[in-house]
C-alpha positions as CSV (number, residue, x, y, z in Angstrom):
1,M,-33.3,-26.7,-52.7
2,K,-30.5,-29.2,-52.7
3,Q,-28.3,-29.3,-49.6
4,Y,-24.6,-30.0,-49.3
5,V,-22.2,-30.5,-46.5
6,V,-18.8,-29.0,-47.3
7,T,-15.8,-30.2,-45.3
8,A,-12.7,-28.3,-46.1
9,Y,-9.2,-28.6,-44.6
10,D,-6.7,-25.8,-44.7
11,F,-3.2,-26.0,-46.2
12,T,-0.6,-26.9,-43.6
13,D,2.3,-24.8,-44.6
14,N,3.8,-22.1,-42.3
15,N,1.7,-19.4,-43.9
16,A,-1.6,-21.2,-43.9
17,L,-3.1,-19.6,-40.8
18,N,-2.0,-16.1,-41.9
19,R,-3.8,-16.6,-45.3
20,R,-6.9,-17.8,-43.4
21,M,-6.9,-14.7,-41.2
22,E,-6.4,-12.4,-44.2
23,A,-9.2,-14.0,-46.2
24,R,-11.5,-14.4,-43.2
25,P,-13.3,-11.0,-43.3
26,A,-14.2,-11.5,-47.0
27,H,-15.3,-15.1,-46.4
28,L,-17.6,-14.1,-43.5
29,E,-19.1,-11.3,-45.6
30,G,-19.8,-14.0,-48.2
31,V,-21.5,-16.1,-45.6
32,K,-23.7,-13.2,-44.7
33,L,-24.8,-12.9,-48.3
34,L,-25.4,-16.7,-48.5
35,K,-27.5,-16.4,-45.3
36,H,-29.5,-13.4,-46.7
37,H,-30.3,-15.4,-49.9
38,N,-31.2,-18.5,-47.8
39,N,-28.2,-20.5,-49.0
40,F,-26.4,-20.9,-45.7
41,V,-27.8,-23.4,-43.2
42,A,-24.9,-23.8,-40.7
43,G,-21.2,-23.7,-40.5
44,G,-18.0,-23.0,-38.6
45,A,-14.3,-23.7,-38.1
46,I,-12.7,-27.0,-37.5
47,L,-10.2,-26.7,-34.6
48,N,-7.0,-28.6,-33.7
49,D,-6.0,-29.5,-30.1
50,Q,-4.6,-26.0,-29.6
51,D,-8.0,-24.4,-30.7
52,Q,-6.5,-23.1,-33.9
53,M,-8.6,-23.1,-37.0
54,I,-7.5,-25.8,-39.5
55,G,-10.6,-26.1,-41.7
56,S,-14.3,-25.5,-42.1
57,V,-17.6,-27.3,-42.2
58,M,-20.5,-25.7,-43.9
59,I,-24.0,-26.8,-44.8
60,V,-25.3,-24.9,-47.7
61,Q,-28.3,-25.1,-50.1
62,F,-28.7,-24.1,-53.7
63,E,-31.2,-24.7,-56.4
64,T,-28.6,-26.6,-58.5
65,E,-25.2,-28.1,-58.0
66,T,-23.9,-25.7,-60.6
67,L,-24.8,-22.7,-58.5
68,M,-23.1,-24.4,-55.5
69,Q,-20.0,-24.9,-57.5
70,Q,-20.0,-21.3,-58.7
71,W,-20.2,-20.1,-55.1
72,L,-17.4,-22.4,-54.0
73,K,-14.9,-21.5,-56.7
74,N,-15.4,-17.8,-55.8
75,D,-15.2,-18.1,-52.0
76,P,-12.2,-16.2,-50.6
77,Y,-11.0,-19.4,-48.8
78,V,-10.7,-21.0,-52.2
79,T,-9.3,-18.0,-54.2
80,G,-7.0,-17.1,-51.2
81,Q,-5.5,-20.7,-51.1
82,V,-6.8,-21.3,-47.5
83,W,-8.7,-24.6,-48.2
84,E,-6.4,-27.3,-49.6
85,K,-8.9,-30.2,-49.6
86,V,-12.6,-29.8,-50.1
87,D,-15.1,-32.6,-49.8
88,I,-18.7,-32.0,-50.8
89,K,-21.5,-34.5,-50.2
90,P,-25.2,-34.2,-50.7
91,F,-27.0,-33.6,-47.4
92,R,-30.6,-33.8,-46.1
93,Q,-31.4,-32.0,-42.9
94,A,-33.5,-34.1,-40.6
95,I,-37.0,-32.8,-39.7
96,V,-37.5,-33.3,-36.0
């Protein structure tokens, strides 16, 4: 499978954190499905100096980039306008 590191930063408007919190349960359910299907490697929230969530980092793996893009465009953080800027890079996990 091809691996990707997804770095996503939230919108910064006054309602951004509220949208994140509203979309969070559905996003986490989606992560559980990704994990069940062996697509989720690792991930979590990016925090600011006040420990507030301001973005996310995920390492995911899919058979094709098309499948990864399909997942991304349907993630609740995308459809719920939580993530404003999303950067995706190919990734290779080190074998230690």
